N, C-alpha and C positions, 0 to 999 in steps of 0.2 A: 503494498500500502504506500503510496506517495503520499502526503499533505504539507501543505504550505503554512503552517501556523495551527494552533490550537482548535479543537472544535468548539462548539455551542452547541445549548441544546437547539433542536429543532434543525440544524444544520445540514443540508441535504448533503446525499454520500458522496464520497470524491467517485469521478468516471474509472477509475484504476484499479478500487475495491475487487478482490476475488476477482481479479479477469486473469483470465490461462490462453496463452496463446501456445497451437501445439501446428509445428510444418508439418505440411502432409507428406509421403512416401517419395513422393513424386514431382516432388520441388526441392529436395533435397536443402539448400539452406538458402538466406538472404537476406533484405535489409529491413527491418522494422523501424517506423521514421513516427513520432508521436510530437505533434504541434501541440505545443500547451500555453495556454494564456492565462497567467495567474490574477485570479480579479481583487485588488483589497476592498476589506471586509471590515466593519465596525456592529460590533452587538452588543445594544445597551439593554439589559433585561431591567423588572420593576424596581430595584433598589436603584437606579442611573447608574451600576457599574459596568467598565467597556471593555470588552474584549476585542483587541487587535488583533486581524487573524485573514488568512488568503482563503479565497475559494477556486479552483478552476476549472475549465472547458479544455475539451480534450477533442482531438480529431486526429485518427491514426491511418498509416497506411501499411501495407506489405506490397516489398518489391519480390518476386523470384530470382534469383542467381542463374541466370541462362547460359549454359557454357555451348559456345556454338561448338558445334562437331569440326574435329581434325579433318583435314581432308588434302593434303601432299599436293593434289594434279588442280585442284580449285585456287581463282587466285584470291588472297587475302581481303579480306569485308572488316570494314568498318564496326565494331561493335558495339555498344556503350556499355563500360566496364563499372560495377556496382561490386559496392566495398559489401561483404555481409557483416551486420554486425546489429542491434537496440541506439538509437539514436533517437535524443527527447534535444526538440526546438521551443527553448523557454519565451513567450510575449510578454512582458509587462501591461498590463490594462490600462490605458487614461481614464478610466470610469472606476467607481468608489461604492460598492453595494452598503447603502445602510439600512441594517434591520437593530429594529426591536419587537422587544417583549411587554406589552403592558394591558393590564387590566382597566375591564369597565365598571367606572365607578357604577356605585349603587343608583345615582337617582338615574343614570341613562339607561338604565336599565328597566328600573323602573318608566321613564318616558316610553320608551322602545314599548313593554306592557301596556301600557297603557293606549298607546298608538295603534295596536292591532284590535283590542279589544272596541273602540270606537270604531274605526274599521266594518269589525265583523258587524255591528249594530248597527253601520249606517247602509250595509248591505243586506240586511235582515229587515232597514224598518224600507229601503227601495222594492225589495221584494214581496213585502208585504204589501202595501198597495199598488202595486201591479195585480198581484191577485185579486186583491177588492175591486180593482176596477172592474176587470174580467170577470168576475164574478156580478159584477154590479151591469155589465154590457148582455153578458149573456143570458143571464134568468133572470133581471128584471129588480128595481128596489121590491120592497116588499115591506 
């Protein structure tokens, strides 16, 4: 696992966690390239404690090593040489992520609950008046 700082609660998992690469038998060997973009991150918890850390994104590429067949009668051919190995190419992101964890104040919770209850009563009132008018229209007033 590769990480660039301390993890914080509810931090997304790192892209290379539990990743295994196996080369197929017919490919012999090759070049693994990992393009990593490191993103600075500041996490603030409920107590206003800050954790300065980094996250990263990843793009990977595998290029198999192709060995041209040797034919002494054929003219020499130009082939691209690939150095087998694992290469990590880093880039620092100019952007920063600010993540914070905040609890909803009790007054906000009560306000949201009152809004939901008021909305339910309003919809039921409109529905009641529509049913009442339909009943009056269809069956007449008694």
